[in-house]
C-alpha angles and dihedrals in degrees: 000000000000117000120209118241102229101163101162099218093050092050092043088056090046095051097041093047092045093047095048097044096043088049091050090047094050095044092049091049092047090052092049091050089062086074123068116263111271093026116142102224098176136003127181123153110310094347121091130171110206130163108243129166114210117192092183138056132277116334090010093290120150095025111190095021095102094132093052090046090050090055090047090051092053091050092046092052092047091046093052092048093047091048094048093045103041116006105038092085093050097040106026125182115227116262098035097201093045094048092046090055089045094053091045091054094045090049091048095050093046090050092049092053092043090057088057092049090051092049105096092196091063126073096226126300120351110231123180115154121093120182111186112299093344116117118253117282141166140216093280092051089050091053092051093047095048090045093052091048090050091048092050089046091053091049096047106033112022115084119201117234110251113232112249121222131187092215118102116245115242 
């Protein structure tokens, strides 16, 4: 039988981080929506803040598939929670703290973008940050990107300590 991982400090970190970052994401998007779509709100060097509505996924792919992406978001959120609650102990990622932060950020970003998809008064996801030639993104997109990079980092570069035993191997 699977036993839930309910370590209070881990989950406190998860809920506080998710709450703060989703709040920052939604407030920043609400502020951007006070400007007409396409408005350049700020421009300095390689940084631009522009109101963009994206009805697709990352980099503007899958335009018009908002319903399918919404279903994917729900499954992704459920999958992350089920993994963290029940399967993380049986199938751990290397670098526990790093991978926990990674999953928290991916969950947070997915939730922030899902809120936009569920908002009928918005035409998709509100993006607004441009850095150089990079496509527009938002706080939620940043959370997902950083989370994925941390997860890949934990898989590629963090080695788990092997348990040492005093017994001789047969």
